C-alpha positions, 0 to 999 in steps of 0.5 A: 529524049524528044519533047512533046506538046504538053497540056497546061494551064497558063494564067489569063491576064485580063479579068474578063477571062477565066483564071486559067486556060487550058491548052497546049505549050510547044517546049521547042518554041514556047508557042501556045495552043488552045483547043477548038472543041474542049469536049473533043480534048480527049479525042484523037485528031483534035484541032487546036489553034495557036493562041495568045497565052495572055488572053487565049484569043486566036492569033491573027491568021492562025488556022486550026491544026490536028494534034494526035496522041503519042503513046509508048507501047511496051511490047514485052509487058503489054502496056502503054504509056502516054507521052504527050501530044504531036502535030499529026492526024493519027495517033502514034504508037512507038514500040518500046523495049524494057530495060530487062528486055534489052539486056537479055537480048544482049546476053542471049545474042553476043554477036560481036565480042571482039568489036566495040559495041553496045551489045558487048558492053551490056553483055560484060556488065551483065556478067561482071555483076554476075560473077561479083554476086556469085563470089559474094554468095559463095564466100558467105555460104563457105563461112557459113559451112565452115562455122557449121563444121567447127561447131559440129566438132566441139559437140559431145557427139561430134561424129553424129553432129558431123553427119547431119552437117554433111561432108560439104566444105564449100560451095563452088559455081563456075562464075566464081572464077570471073572468066568473063571479066578477066577475058573482056574487062580490060577491052578499050572502049569508046562508048 
C-alpha cells in the first residue's frame, strides 16, 4: 500500500520556537513540510513549503507546493475514508471495493475455473467454507434429531411423542457432499 504524506507534530530544538511544529512528513524520503497558511490546513489545494524539522524555517530556495487530500470512496457501502495528503491541486478519490463485494463478484461470475486466477481462488475458498459449515450444521442437527427420536421412543405414549417429533431422521443439503472442494480443491496454484 502506498504511503501518503501524514500530518505530524515534531519538536523544535530552539527554545524560541513553539513546543511543536504542525506539518506534513513524507515517509518516502523523510522530508518535512509546514503549512504556509495554518487556517487553510483543512482546505484542498493548500500550499505547503519544505522546512527544517528542527526549526520549522523554510529551507533556502524552497518554494510552496500544493497538496490535496486522498480519499478512499467505498462505492458499495457509500462511505469515505481519508487516507492522507499527496502533492497535487485537486482532491483524489479512489474507488475501493469491500472484501464482501469482491468475493461476491468472484462467486457470482466464475469466468475461468480451469485456469489459475484470483477469482477462482476466491470462489473455491468461499465454497469450501460453505461446504464445511453445511457439514458441521447438518451433523449437529442430525444428532439432535436422533436424540429427539430416542427420547420419543422412551416415552410412555411413544406413538404420540413420535408424531410430535415428526418422521424426519436427517437433514441434507447438497453442499454436504463437498463437490466443489473435491472437483477443484487439488488444482495446483501459484497465487
